[in-house]
PDB file of N, CA, C and O in Angstrom:
ATOM      1  N   MET A   1       2.033  -0.250  -4.560  1.00  0.00           N
ATOM      2  CA  MET A   1       1.051  -0.257  -4.517  1.00  0.00           C
ATOM      3  C   MET A   1      -0.515   0.281  -5.351  1.00  0.00           C
ATOM      4  O   MET A   1      -0.846   1.467  -5.372  1.00  0.00           O
ATOM      5  N   THR A   2      -1.300  -0.772  -5.961  1.00  0.00           N
ATOM      6  CA  THR A   2      -2.137  -0.331  -6.508  1.00  0.00           C
ATOM      7  C   THR A   2      -2.929   0.419  -6.219  1.00  0.00           C
ATOM      8  O   THR A   2      -3.067   0.725  -5.035  1.00  0.00           O
ATOM      9  N   ASP A   3      -3.859   1.066  -7.388  1.00  0.00           N
ATOM     10  CA  ASP A   3      -4.784   2.252  -6.707  1.00  0.00           C
ATOM     11  C   ASP A   3      -5.298   1.251  -5.875  1.00  0.00           C
ATOM     12  O   ASP A   3      -4.814   1.257  -4.743  1.00  0.00           O
ATOM     13  N   GLU A   4      -6.130   0.402  -6.104  1.00  0.00           N
ATOM     14  CA  GLU A   4      -6.805  -0.411  -5.123  1.00  0.00           C
ATOM     15  C   GLU A   4      -6.361  -0.609  -3.603  1.00  0.00           C
ATOM     16  O   GLU A   4      -6.946  -0.319  -2.560  1.00  0.00           O
ATOM     17  N   LEU A   5      -5.409  -1.067  -3.784  1.00  0.00           N
ATOM     18  CA  LEU A   5      -4.810  -1.412  -2.460  1.00  0.00           C
ATOM     19  C   LEU A   5      -4.619  -0.097  -1.791  1.00  0.00           C
ATOM     20  O   LEU A   5      -4.600  -0.141  -0.561  1.00  0.00           O
ATOM     21  N   PHE A   6      -4.491   0.930  -2.292  1.00  0.00           N
ATOM     22  CA  PHE A   6      -3.997   2.280  -1.557  1.00  0.00           C
ATOM     23  C   PHE A   6      -5.148   3.209  -0.855  1.00  0.00           C
ATOM     24  O   PHE A   6      -5.859   3.845  -1.633  1.00  0.00           O
ATOM     25  N   SER A   7      -5.391   3.342   0.541  1.00  0.00           N
ATOM     26  CA  SER A   7      -6.306   3.796   1.010  1.00  0.00           C
ATOM     27  C   SER A   7      -6.021   5.155   1.594  1.00  0.00           C
ATOM     28  O   SER A   7      -4.882   5.515   1.298  1.00  0.00           O
ATOM     29  N   ASP A   8      -6.579   5.896   2.216  1.00  0.00           N
ATOM     30  CA  ASP A   8      -6.371   7.096   3.163  1.00  0.00           C
ATOM     31  C   ASP A   8      -6.532   6.586   4.790  1.00  0.00           C
ATOM     32  O   ASP A   8      -6.365   7.348   5.742  1.00  0.00           O
ATOM     33  N   GLU A   9      -6.848   5.308   4.895  1.00  0.00           N
ATOM     34  CA  GLU A   9      -6.795   4.818   6.001  1.00  0.00           C
ATOM     35  C   GLU A   9      -5.433   4.305   6.530  1.00  0.00           C
ATOM     36  O   GLU A   9      -4.811   3.347   6.069  1.00  0.00           O
ATOM     37  N   ILE A  10      -4.974   5.288   7.830  1.00  0.00           N
ATOM     38  CA  ILE A  10      -3.674   5.006   7.953  1.00  0.00           C
ATOM     39  C   ILE A  10      -3.182   3.392   8.474  1.00  0.00           C
ATOM     40  O   ILE A  10      -2.169   2.750   8.193  1.00  0.00           O
ATOM     41  N   LYS A  11      -4.507   3.017   9.456  1.00  0.00           N
ATOM     42  CA  LYS A  11      -4.429   1.809  10.094  1.00  0.00           C
ATOM     43  C   LYS A  11      -4.314   0.686   8.982  1.00  0.00           C
ATOM     44  O   LYS A  11      -3.601  -0.295   9.190  1.00  0.00           O
ATOM     45  N   ASN A  12      -4.956   0.822   7.905  1.00  0.00           N
ATOM     46  CA  ASN A  12      -4.994  -0.013   7.220  1.00  0.00           C
ATOM     47  C   ASN A  12      -3.751  -0.412   5.871  1.00  0.00           C
ATOM     48  O   ASN A  12      -3.624  -1.478   5.269  1.00  0.00           O
ATOM     49  N   LEU A  13      -3.014   0.788   5.724  1.00  0.00           N
ATOM     50  CA  LEU A  13      -1.348   0.887   5.707  1.00  0.00           C
ATOM     51  C   LEU A  13      -0.653  -0.023   6.281  1.00  0.00           C
ATOM     52  O   LEU A  13      -0.179  -1.031   5.759  1.00  0.00           O
ATOM     53  N   GLU A  14      -0.568   0.388   7.578  1.00  0.00           N
ATOM     54  CA  GLU A  14       0.288  -0.096   9.098  1.00  0.00           C
ATOM     55  C   GLU A  14       0.160  -0.946   8.894  1.00  0.00           C
ATOM     56  O   GLU A  14       1.220  -1.481   8.569  1.00  0.00           O
ATOM     57  N   ASN A  15      -0.964  -1.810   8.857  1.00  0.00           N
ATOM     58  CA  ASN A  15      -1.338  -3.702   8.641  1.00  0.00           C
ATOM     59  C   ASN A  15      -0.840  -3.972   7.565  1.00  0.00           C
ATOM     60  O   ASN A  15      -0.272  -5.058   7.689  1.00  0.00           O
ATOM     61  N   LYS A  16      -0.729  -3.566   6.515  1.00  0.00           N
ATOM     62  CA  LYS A  16      -0.291  -3.860   5.081  1.00  0.00           C
ATOM     63  C   LYS A  16       1.710  -3.705   5.133  1.00  0.00           C
ATOM     64  O   LYS A  16       2.530  -4.520   4.711  1.00  0.00           O
ATOM     65  N   GLU A  17       1.903  -2.631   5.673  1.00  0.00           N
ATOM     66  CA  GLU A  17       3.359  -2.804   6.023  1.00  0.00           C
ATOM     67  C   GLU A  17       4.008  -4.092   6.984  1.00  0.00           C
ATOM     68  O   GLU A  17       4.660  -5.136   6.950  1.00  0.00           O
ATOM     69  N   ARG A  18       3.425  -3.327   7.679  1.00  0.00           N
ATOM     70  CA  ARG A  18       3.466  -5.127   9.104  1.00  0.00           C
ATOM     71  C   ARG A  18       3.367  -6.131   8.144  1.00  0.00           C
ATOM     72  O   ARG A  18       4.367  -6.842   8.244  1.00  0.00           O
ATOM     73  N   GLU A  19       2.688  -6.487   7.334  1.00  0.00           N
ATOM     74  CA  GLU A  19       2.429  -7.942   6.985  1.00  0.00           C
ATOM     75  C   GLU A  19       3.135  -7.806   5.913  1.00  0.00           C
ATOM     76  O   GLU A  19       2.640  -8.847   6.345  1.00  0.00           O
ATOM     77  N   ILE A  20       4.085  -7.568   4.489  1.00  0.00           N
ATOM     78  CA  ILE A  20       5.244  -7.137   4.107  1.00  0.00           C
ATOM     79  C   ILE A  20       6.521  -7.559   4.890  1.00  0.00           C
ATOM     80  O   ILE A  20       7.341  -8.453   4.680  1.00  0.00           O
ATOM     81  N   GLU A  21       6.421  -6.676   5.799  1.00  0.00           N
ATOM     82  CA  GLU A  21       7.800  -6.886   6.984  1.00  0.00           C
ATOM     83  C   GLU A  21       8.088  -8.506   7.024  1.00  0.00           C
ATOM     84  O   GLU A  21       9.096  -9.159   6.753  1.00  0.00           O
ATOM     85  N   ALA A  22       6.834  -8.861   7.459  1.00  0.00           N
ATOM     86  CA  ALA A  22       6.786 -10.190   8.430  1.00  0.00           C
ATOM     87  C   ALA A  22       7.239 -11.416   6.869  1.00  0.00           C
ATOM     88  O   ALA A  22       8.245 -12.121   6.788  1.00  0.00           O
ATOM     89  N   LYS A  23       5.929 -11.272   5.677  1.00  0.00           N
ATOM     90  CA  LYS A  23       6.598 -12.169   4.792  1.00  0.00           C
ATOM     91  C   LYS A  23       7.987 -11.953   4.087  1.00  0.00           C
ATOM     92  O   LYS A  23       8.260 -12.861   3.302  1.00  0.00           O
ATOM     93  N   LEU A  24       8.689 -11.206   4.166  1.00  0.00           N
ATOM     94  CA  LEU A  24      10.013 -10.515   3.972  1.00  0.00           C
ATOM     95  C   LEU A  24      10.798 -11.734   4.493  1.00  0.00           C
ATOM     96  O   LEU A  24      11.265 -12.732   3.944  1.00  0.00           O
ATOM     97  N   ALA A  25      10.761 -11.160   6.089  1.00  0.00           N
ATOM     98  CA  ALA A  25      11.599 -12.208   7.257  1.00  0.00           C
ATOM     99  C   ALA A  25      11.364 -13.283   6.961  1.00  0.00           C
ATOM    100  O   ALA A  25      12.347 -14.005   6.795  1.00  0.00           O
ATOM    101  N   SER A  26      10.153 -13.820   6.782  1.00  0.00           N
ATOM    102  CA  SER A  26       9.841 -15.166   6.735  1.00  0.00           C
ATOM    103  C   SER A  26      10.576 -16.021   5.780  1.00  0.00           C
ATOM    104  O   SER A  26      11.267 -17.001   6.059  1.00  0.00           O
ATOM    105  N   ALA A  27      10.280 -15.409   4.361  1.00  0.00           N
ATOM    106  CA  ALA A  27      10.628 -16.021   3.213  1.00  0.00           C
ATOM    107  C   ALA A  27      12.469 -15.515   2.795  1.00  0.00           C
ATOM    108  O   ALA A  27      13.029 -16.038   1.831  1.00  0.00           O
ATOM    109  N   LEU A  28      12.944 -14.825   3.377  1.00  0.00           N
ATOM    110  CA  LEU A  28      13.972 -14.483   2.748  1.00  0.00           C
ATOM    111  C   LEU A  28      15.095 -14.406   4.038  1.00  0.00           C
ATOM    112  O   LEU A  28      16.282 -14.345   3.716  1.00  0.00           O
ATOM    113  N   LEU A  29      14.839 -14.407   5.097  1.00  0.00           N
ATOM    114  CA  LEU A  29      15.505 -14.348   6.279  1.00  0.00           C
ATOM    115  C   LEU A  29      15.901 -12.846   6.336  1.00  0.00           C
ATOM    116  O   LEU A  29      16.954 -12.563   6.907  1.00  0.00           O
ATOM    117  N   VAL A  30      15.014 -11.695   5.696  1.00  0.00           N
ATOM    118  CA  VAL A  30      15.801 -10.123   6.248  1.00  0.00           C
ATOM    119  C   VAL A  30      14.977  -9.469   6.707  1.00  0.00           C
ATOM    120  O   VAL A  30      13.881  -9.671   6.185  1.00  0.00           O
ATOM    121  N   HIS A  31      14.986  -8.679   7.544  1.00  0.00           N
ATOM    122  CA  HIS A  31      14.622  -7.544   8.707  1.00  0.00           C
ATOM    123  C   HIS A  31      14.798  -6.487   7.873  1.00  0.00           C
ATOM    124  O   HIS A  31      15.867  -5.898   7.715  1.00  0.00           O
ATOM    125  N   ALA A  32      13.086  -6.070   6.981  1.00  0.00           N
ATOM    126  CA  ALA A  32      13.586  -4.731   6.424  1.00  0.00           C
ATOM    127  C   ALA A  32      11.947  -4.099   6.823  1.00  0.00           C
ATOM    128  O   ALA A  32      10.902  -4.641   7.181  1.00  0.00           O
ATOM    129  N   LYS A  33      12.425  -2.447   6.503  1.00  0.00           N
ATOM    130  CA  LYS A  33      11.432  -1.677   7.249  1.00  0.00           C
ATOM    131  C   LYS A  33      11.030  -1.249   5.732  1.00  0.00           C
ATOM    132  O   LYS A  33      11.741  -0.822   4.822  1.00  0.00           O
ATOM    133  N   VAL A  34       9.591  -1.526   5.786  1.00  0.00           N
ATOM    134  CA  VAL A  34       9.080  -1.387   3.973  1.00  0.00           C
ATOM    135  C   VAL A  34       8.017   0.103   4.829  1.00  0.00           C
ATOM    136  O   VAL A  34       7.729   0.427   5.981  1.00  0.00           O
ATOM    137  N   LYS A  35       7.840   0.442   3.922  1.00  0.00           N
ATOM    138  CA  LYS A  35       7.269   2.427   3.893  1.00  0.00           C
ATOM    139  C   LYS A  35       6.476   2.012   2.540  1.00  0.00           C
ATOM    140  O   LYS A  35       7.137   1.671   1.559  1.00  0.00           O
ATOM    141  N   LEU A  36       4.940   2.043   2.482  1.00  0.00           N
ATOM    142  CA  LEU A  36       4.281   1.832   1.335  1.00  0.00           C
ATOM    143  C   LEU A  36       3.759   3.397   0.775  1.00  0.00           C
ATOM    144  O   LEU A  36       3.330   4.142   1.656  1.00  0.00           O
ATOM    145  N   VAL A  37       3.772   3.818  -0.359  1.00  0.00           N
ATOM    146  CA  VAL A  37       3.817   5.193  -1.167  1.00  0.00           C
ATOM    147  C   VAL A  37       2.270   5.066  -2.027  1.00  0.00           C
ATOM    148  O   VAL A  37       1.709   3.971  -2.065  1.00  0.00           O
ATOM    149  N   GLU A  38       1.897   5.803  -2.435  1.00  0.00           N
ATOM    150  CA  GLU A  38       1.111   6.200  -3.317  1.00  0.00           C
ATOM    151  C   GLU A  38       1.460   5.925  -4.829  1.00  0.00           C
ATOM    152  O   GLU A  38       2.451   6.403  -5.382  1.00  0.00           O
ATOM    153  N   PRO A  39       0.628   5.184  -5.377  1.00  0.00           N
ATOM    154  CA  PRO A  39       0.764   5.068  -6.986  1.00  0.00           C
ATOM    155  C   PRO A  39       1.681   5.679  -7.077  1.00  0.00           C
ATOM    156  O   PRO A  39       1.981   6.302  -6.059  1.00  0.00           O
ATOM    157  N   LYS A  40       2.831   5.874  -8.611  1.00  0.00           N
ATOM    158  CA  LYS A  40       3.235   6.793  -9.359  1.00  0.00           C
ATOM    159  C   LYS A  40       4.501   7.791  -7.977  1.00  0.00           C
ATOM    160  O   LYS A  40       5.351   8.663  -8.153  1.00  0.00           O
ATOM    161  N   GLY A  41       4.179   7.323  -7.156  1.00  0.00           N
ATOM    162  CA  GLY A  41       5.068   8.487  -5.735  1.00  0.00           C
ATOM    163  C   GLY A  41       6.733   8.147  -5.542  1.00  0.00           C
ATOM    164  O   GLY A  41       7.481   8.750  -4.772  1.00  0.00           O
ATOM    165  N   ILE A  42       7.029   7.270  -6.246  1.00  0.00           N
ATOM    166  CA  ILE A  42       8.802   7.052  -6.751  1.00  0.00           C
ATOM    167  C   ILE A  42       9.399   7.428  -7.801  1.00  0.00           C
ATOM    168  O   ILE A  42       9.469   6.628  -8.733  1.00  0.00           O
ATOM    169  N   PRO A  43       9.958   8.677  -7.920  1.00  0.00           N
ATOM    170  CA  PRO A  43      10.351   9.147  -9.182  1.00  0.00           C
ATOM    171  C   PRO A  43      11.830   7.767 -10.105  1.00  0.00           C
ATOM    172  O   PRO A  43      12.957   7.308  -9.921  1.00  0.00           O
ATOM    173  N   ARG A  44      10.483   7.721 -11.217  1.00  0.00           N
ATOM    174  CA  ARG A  44      11.792   6.931 -11.994  1.00  0.00           C
ATOM    175  C   ARG A  44      13.236   7.023 -12.588  1.00  0.00           C
ATOM    176  O   ARG A  44      13.115   7.690 -13.615  1.00  0.00           O
ATOM    177  N   SER A  45      14.220   6.755 -12.465  1.00  0.00           N
ATOM    178  CA  SER A  45      15.544   6.761 -12.626  1.00  0.00           C
ATOM    179  C   SER A  45      15.665   7.081 -13.908  1.00  0.00           C
ATOM    180  O   SER A  45      15.215   6.282 -14.729  1.00  0.00           O
ATOM    181  N   GLU A  46      16.459   8.636 -14.490  1.00  0.00           N
ATOM    182  CA  GLU A  46      16.156   8.704 -15.361  1.00  0.00           C
ATOM    183  C   GLU A  46      18.050   9.128 -15.849  1.00  0.00           C
ATOM    184  O   GLU A  46      18.480   9.979 -16.627  1.00  0.00           O
ATOM    185  N   GLY A  47      18.691   8.229 -15.093  1.00  0.00           N
ATOM    186  CA  GLY A  47      20.204   8.472 -15.631  1.00  0.00           C
ATOM    187  C   GLY A  47      20.537   7.031 -16.163  1.00  0.00           C
ATOM    188  O   GLY A  47      19.898   6.075 -15.725  1.00  0.00           O
ATOM    189  N   LYS A  48      21.720   6.825 -17.284  1.00  0.00           N
ATOM    190  CA  LYS A  48      21.814   5.460 -17.612  1.00  0.00           C
ATOM    191  C   LYS A  48      22.604   4.719 -16.254  1.00  0.00           C
ATOM    192  O   LYS A  48      23.188   5.416 -15.425  1.00  0.00           O
ATOM    193  N   ALA A  49      22.550   3.493 -16.165  1.00  0.00           N
ATOM    194  CA  ALA A  49      23.182   2.816 -15.027  1.00  0.00           C
ATOM    195  C   ALA A  49      24.536   2.812 -15.371  1.00  0.00           C
ATOM    196  O   ALA A  49      24.895   2.614 -16.532  1.00  0.00           O
ATOM    197  N   LYS A  50      25.430   3.046 -14.318  1.00  0.00           N
ATOM    198  CA  LYS A  50      26.769   2.805 -13.739  1.00  0.00           C
ATOM    199  C   LYS A  50      27.505   1.833 -13.964  1.00  0.00           C
ATOM    200  O   LYS A  50      27.224   1.039 -13.066  1.00  0.00           O
ATOM    201  N   ARG A  51      28.518   1.247 -14.795  1.00  0.00           N
ATOM    202  CA  ARG A  51      28.801  -0.240 -14.336  1.00  0.00           C
ATOM    203  C   ARG A  51      30.456   0.380 -13.883  1.00  0.00           C
ATOM    204  O   ARG A  51      31.285   1.277 -14.034  1.00  0.00           O
ATOM    205  N   ILE A  52      30.028  -1.277 -13.036  1.00  0.00           N
ATOM    206  CA  ILE A  52      31.536  -0.718 -12.223  1.00  0.00           C
ATOM    207  C   ILE A  52      32.271  -2.310 -12.084  1.00  0.00           C
ATOM    208  O   ILE A  52      31.708  -3.387 -11.886  1.00  0.00           O
ATOM    209  N   VAL A  53      33.612  -2.036 -12.251  1.00  0.00           N
ATOM    210  CA  VAL A  53      34.485  -3.160 -12.444  1.00  0.00           C
ATOM    211  C   VAL A  53      35.369  -3.275 -11.357  1.00  0.00           C
ATOM    212  O   VAL A  53      35.921  -2.285 -10.877  1.00  0.00           O
ATOM    213  N   ASP A  54      35.533  -4.377 -10.951  1.00  0.00           N
ATOM    214  CA  ASP A  54      35.774  -4.597  -9.591  1.00  0.00           C
ATOM    215  C   ASP A  54      36.783  -5.298  -9.979  1.00  0.00           C
ATOM    216  O   ASP A  54      36.632  -6.397 -10.513  1.00  0.00           O
ATOM    217  N   LYS A  55      38.420  -4.536  -9.674  1.00  0.00           N
ATOM    218  CA  LYS A  55      39.286  -4.856 -10.080  1.00  0.00           C
ATOM    219  C   LYS A  55      40.443  -5.426  -8.490  1.00  0.00           C
ATOM    220  O   LYS A  55      41.652  -5.350  -8.274  1.00  0.00           O
ATOM    221  N   ARG A  56      39.673  -5.778  -7.975  1.00  0.00           N
ATOM    222  CA  ARG A  56      40.722  -6.621  -6.671  1.00  0.00           C
ATOM    223  C   ARG A  56      40.736  -7.811  -7.227  1.00  0.00           C
ATOM    224  O   ARG A  56      40.045  -8.432  -8.035  1.00  0.00           O
ATOM    225  N   GLN A  57      41.814  -8.005  -6.519  1.00  0.00           N
ATOM    226  CA  GLN A  57      42.819  -9.485  -6.829  1.00  0.00           C
ATOM    227  C   GLN A  57      42.920 -10.336  -5.619  1.00  0.00           C
ATOM    228  O   GLN A  57      43.772 -10.077  -4.769  1.00  0.00           O
ATOM    229  N   VAL A  58      41.809 -11.697  -5.440  1.00  0.00           N
ATOM    230  CA  VAL A  58      41.603 -12.531  -4.535  1.00  0.00           C
ATOM    231  C   VAL A  58      42.966 -13.436  -4.703  1.00  0.00           C
ATOM    232  O   VAL A  58      43.159 -14.403  -3.966  1.00  0.00           O
TER     233      VAL A  58
END
């Protein structure tokens, strides 16, 4: 969310969440629960990405 879109009105945020959920379902055929958070509300990953090697034989 950007500062311009973020507001304290729960009704507006819930409408935006439903709108995003509908667009995801329409475009990707995936139903996902969307939860909007305030800007900078999600902590950045500080660790290094772990590489996974798939050793299965098909």
